[in-house]
N, C-alpha and C positions, 0 to 999 in steps of 0.2 A: 753936593748937589743942592740946587735950590728949586723951589716951586716955579714952574714955567710962567704962571700967571702973576703971582704976587711977589715973587722973589725971596720968600722966607726960606732960610736955611733949614732943610729937613733931613739931610743925609744921616745925621747923627742919630736919628730916631728909627732908622730902617731895621737895624739888628734887633732892637727891643720889640718892634712891631712883629717881626718875623718870628721871634722866639715865643711871644705870647700868643699870637694868632694861629700859627701853624703847629708849634710843638706842644703847647699847653692846651690848645683847642678852644680858646676863648673866642667870643664873637668879635668880628672886626670892628663893629660900632663901638663896643665897650673899650677895646684897646685904643682906638683912635681918640676917644674921649679922655681916657686916662693919660695919654701922651700929650694932650693939650692941643690937638689939631682940630680947630673949630671951623676953619674956612673950608668951603666945599672944594676949592681948587686944590688945596693941599691934601685933603682926604682922597680926592680922585687920583692923585699921584701915587698914593700907596695902594689903593684898590686896583688900579690898572697896571701895576708893576708885576713883572714875572721874571724870575731869575733865569737867565739864559746863558750865563757865563760857562757853565759846565758843558753845555751843548756846543757853544761857539769855540771853546778851547780845543775841541777834538779836531778842528780843521787847521790846516797849515796856512801860513801867510804866503804871499806870492814870492 
């Protein structure tokens, strides 16, 4: 996945972000800084993301 605004590849950072921010309890700002995400558009992609795959997987396709 790429950032919608600038096109920078960011999908490889998602698991690292999720691990540090949610499991280890670090503040999102610090995690994003450590991962090297300095553009506000890329940071917004991570802060606005919510994993819904488990919820969506419960429903059948047509």
